[in-house]
N, C-alpha and C positions, 0 to 999 in steps of 0.2 A: 402182435395181433392174435386174437383167440381163433380157434377153428370156427366158432360161431360168426365172428366178424368176417373171416375169410369166405365162408359160405354166403353171407349177406353180400358181400362185394361181388362175388361171382354171379349171384342172382341178379344183382342190379346190372352188371355187364351183359348178361343174357338178355335182360329186358331191353336194354339200349340197342343191342344188336338186332333183336326182334323188331324193334321200332324202325330201325334203319332199313332193315329188309322189306318191311311193309311199304315204306316210302319209295324204295327203288322199285318194287313191283308195281306200284301205282304209276310211277313215272314211265315205266316200260309199257304199261298198258295204254297210257295217253300217247306215247310216241309211236306205238304200233298203230294206233287208230288213226293218227294223223298220217302216218306213212301209207296206210291203206287208202285214205282219202286222196292223197297226192297220185298214187298209183292209178287208181280208178279215173281220176281226172285226166291223166296223161293218156290212158287207154282211149277215153272219149275223144280226146283231141286227135288221136291217130286214126280213129274210125271216121270221124267227121272232119274231112280235110278242107271243106268249103264253108263259107259262112263266117259271120263275125264272131269273135270271142270276147267275153267280158270277164273282168276280175272284180270280186267283191272287195270294196274298200269301206270299212265301217258298215253304215246302212245303205250305201249305194253301190251300184254296178258301173264300172269304168271300162270303155272299150279299149282293148289292148291289141297290139300286134300279135298274131298267133305265135310266130317263132320267138318272140321276146317272152311270151308267157310260158311256152314250153321250156325255154332255157332257164327261166326263173324257178319253174316247178321242178326241173331236174336238179338244179342247185340245192333246192329245199330238200328234195329226196335224199341227195348225198349227205346233207348235213344231218338229217334224221337217221339215216343208216349208221353214221359214225357215232351218234348218240346212243343208238340201240346197242352197238358193239360195246360202248363204254359202259353203259348201264348193266349189260350182261356180265362183264368182267367184274364190276363192283359187286353185283349180286353173288357171283361165284366166291369172291373173297369174303363176303359177309356169311355166306353159308359155311364156309371153311372155318371161320372164326367161331360161328355158333357151335359147330361140332366140337371144336377144341374146348370151348368154355363148357359145353355139356359134358365132355369127358372129364375135365378137371373137377367139376361138380360131382360127378358120379364117383371119382376116385376119393373124394373127401368123405363122401357118404359111406363108402365101402369099407 
């Protein structure tokens, strides 16, 4: 391969990594937003210990047992926290790969 082809390959790799980083960032933002919604709902359920509770199912609200709903939401929160950890690790690996690729490209140019 020529140096020009090597440089093109590195540029393509950088573009792919950049795209993956953007996807992970969007997924993290969506997960964080969902996690915040769950936490806010759990806070509300803790503050209001009396009264009926409902869960949205599609376009309708269904009455649920408070304890069952809290357990369900805590399970969902735990799942989202694990997803956030996984996405953060993936983001870190991609950033490292981007730095390595940029360094390779810089060395070729230098």
